[in-house]
N, C-alpha and C positions, 0 to 999 in steps of 0.2 A: 231698628229691627235687629235682633241678634243674628249672629252668623248661622247658627243652626236653623233658625226659622227661615232665613233667606234661602238656604239650601232646599228646604222643604218646598218653598214657593217656586223656585226654579225647576226642581225636579217634577213638581206637579204640573208646571207649564209644559214640560216635555210630554208627560203622559196625556194631558188634555189635548195637545196638538195631534198626537198620534190617534187618539180616539176620534178626532174630528176629520181624520183622513189627510192630515197635513204632515209634510216632512219637516224635520227640525234638527238643528245643530246644537249640541251642548258644548260650549266653550269653557274650559277650565284652566285656571292658572295652576301649573304643576311645579313650577320652580321660580324663584326670584332671588335677586341679590341686591344689596344696598337699598337705596331709597326708591320705592315704587308705590304706585297708588293702591294696589291690592296685593295681598300675599297669596301663597299657595292655598288652594281650596276655594278661592273665589270662583263663582260660576255665573254664566249667562246663557239663557236659551235664545236662539235666533230661529224663528219660525219662517217657513217659506212664503208667508204672506207679508213679511217685513216686520212683524211684531217681535219685540225683544222683552225679556223678563230677566231682571238681575243686572249685574254690572261686573266687568273685569277691570275697571279702572277709569272709564270715561275718556273724554278727549279724543285726540286723533288716533291713539292706539286702538281704542274701542271701535272707532269708525272703521279702521282697517280690518279689524276682526269681523265686523258685521259684513263688510264687502266680501271678505274671504269666505265667510259662512254661506253667503248667497250663492257663490259658485259651487261650493262643496255640496250644498243641499240639492242642487239640480243634478249633480252627478252621483249622489249617494256615497261619497267617499269621505275620508277623514285625513287629517294631517296635523303636523306639529309646527308651531310658529315660534320664532325668536325675535324679540325686540330689544334693541338698545335704546335707552331713554337718556341720551346724553347730548347729542348735537343735532338739532333740527335742520341746521344749514346743510348737513350731509345726508339728510333724509330720515333721521330718527323721528319717531312720533311723540317726542316729549323731552323734557329737560330735567327730570327728577334725579338723574344720575345713576340709575340702576339698570338691571336687565330683567326681562320677564320671559318665561317659557310658557306657552299655552298649548293645550291639545284640543283640537276641534273634532268632535265625533258626530257623524251623521246618523240620524235615526229615521228610517223610512217607514211610513205607515203600511198597514195591510192595503193591498189594492182594493178599491171599492167598486162594487158592481151595482148599478141602479137597474132594477128589473121593473119595467113599466108594463103592466098587464100581468095578472096573476091567475090565469086559467091553468089548464093542464101543463102546457109548455112552460109558462112562467114559474110555476111551482117546481118543476123539474130543474129549471135553470138555477133557481135559488138553492135548492138542495145540493146540486153539484158544485156550485160556486162556493158554498159554505164548506164542503168537504175539501175543496182545493185551497182553502185558506183566505178566501175573499171576505171582506166586510160587505154585507148585503143590505141593500135598501129596497124594499118591495113596495110598489105603488099601484093602487087600483082605486077606482071610485065606487066599488061595490062594497056595501057594509059588511057582508059576510066574510070578506077577506080579513077584517080586523078582529074576528072572533077568536077567543083563546084556542090555540092549537091549530089554527088554520095554516099558518106558515111557521112551523117550529124552528126552522133553520134561518129565518130572516133576522138580522140584527135589529132592523128597524122596519116597522110596517106603517105606511102612511095611507089612510083611507081618505081620499080626496083628490084634488087636482094635482097635476104635475107641477104647476107653479107653486103650490103650497109645499110640496115635497122638496123642491129645490131650495125654497126659503128655509126650511127646517134643517136640511142636510146639504149644505153648499157643495157643489161639484168642484173638484180640483183636477189638476193634470194627472192625478193618479186614479181617476175614475173612468170606468167604461159604462156606457149606457146602452141597454138593449130594450127595444120596444117589441113586445110579443103580445100585441093587443088584439081586440076582437074585430076591429074594422078600420077602414080608412079614416073615418071621421075622428076617431080617437087619436090616430097617428098625426093627422093634420093639425089637431088642436095642441098636441104635446110638443111637436118638433120645433116650432119657433122658440119655445122656452129653452129646450135642450141645446139648440144650436147657438144660443148666446153664452153657453158655458165653455170652460176650457177642457171639456172632456177629451180624453185621449182616443176614445173610440165611440162611435155611435152607429148602431146597427138596427135595422128594421126587418122584422120577419114578414114573409108573404111572398107571393109570386112576383115575377117581373112586371106583369100587368098591373097588379095592385100598387106596386111602387110607382109605376108610371102615372097612375091616377093620382096618387098622393103627391107626387112631385109636381104635377101640373097644377093642383090646387094650391100648393105652397108658393109656386112661382107666380100664380095669378094674385096671390095675397101679398106679394112683394118680397118674398124670400129670395135672396140673390143666388145666382148659379154657383158662386164660390162657396156659399154656405151649404147648398144642396150637395155639392161634391164631397162634403165631409161624411156623408151618410153611406153606409155599406148596406145594400139591399139587392137581391135577396140575401138574408143573413146566413152565415154559417159556411163551414167547409163541406163540400159535396162528398158525403159518405153513403148515400142511399138511405138516409135516416127515414124512419116511418113513425116510430113510437115517440111520445113526449120525451122519454129519457134519451133516446137516440138523437133526437133533435137538439136536446140540451148539450150533448157531447159535441155535436157539430158546431153549435154556437160558441161554446166555451173554447173549442179548439181555435176558432178565429180570434176570439178575445185574447187568448194567450199569445197567438202569433203576432197580433198587433202590439201587445205589451212588450214582447221580447224582440221587437224590431223586424218582424217578418213583414211581408207585403201581400196579404190576402187580397185577391182581386176584388175591386168594388163591383157591385151589381150594376 
């Protein structure tokens, strides 16, 4: 494969990872001297799920780059690395005889918001989240939700079960999930699937009594107390909200607080 084509494949891997809601590090050889496995311009993408595309030289040096990238991608930071490839006995990752400089640059995806339930409140949440720069996945089992124009600000609309939606759009640590559904039965059916994901935030709309009923059903079905403790309900920051749009503001305020390291009180 030619160098230019390799670059295209690696850069496409970066784009594809971001579109899937995954963080990725682009490792690039920016300088080299004497004998080295890859010269300046060689690139490798390291996705936060462990996938790599391309190469910066292979062997122990590349293994160290992958490990470093795994740390950087979690923090969303970048850094420069220098390797001497001379004396493995002193800790060098090779014996080629040269030196290599690399730059590892993190790319963080848009935060993703799963909105389960697309009635009046769900639609308002999707609209507001879109305006705030979130990648939005709207999920509902009602056919009319999938009609053209029903949810113009949703990036993805899934008409079907939550299980189907999660299979089509895997949840990552950069995903928040809000359930704004029509009843307890829908929440109780959806939550076991949601709780098995690494979502950074899970919130359920409804009164304290409704959540108590849902929680009891889930507990009786075998969902652990530890998993149930991940759920925030009633959802949202208390602002006296009444309209769907005001409720959406309340919900997104809590989602943002959780994302930015705040501690909104669980219900």
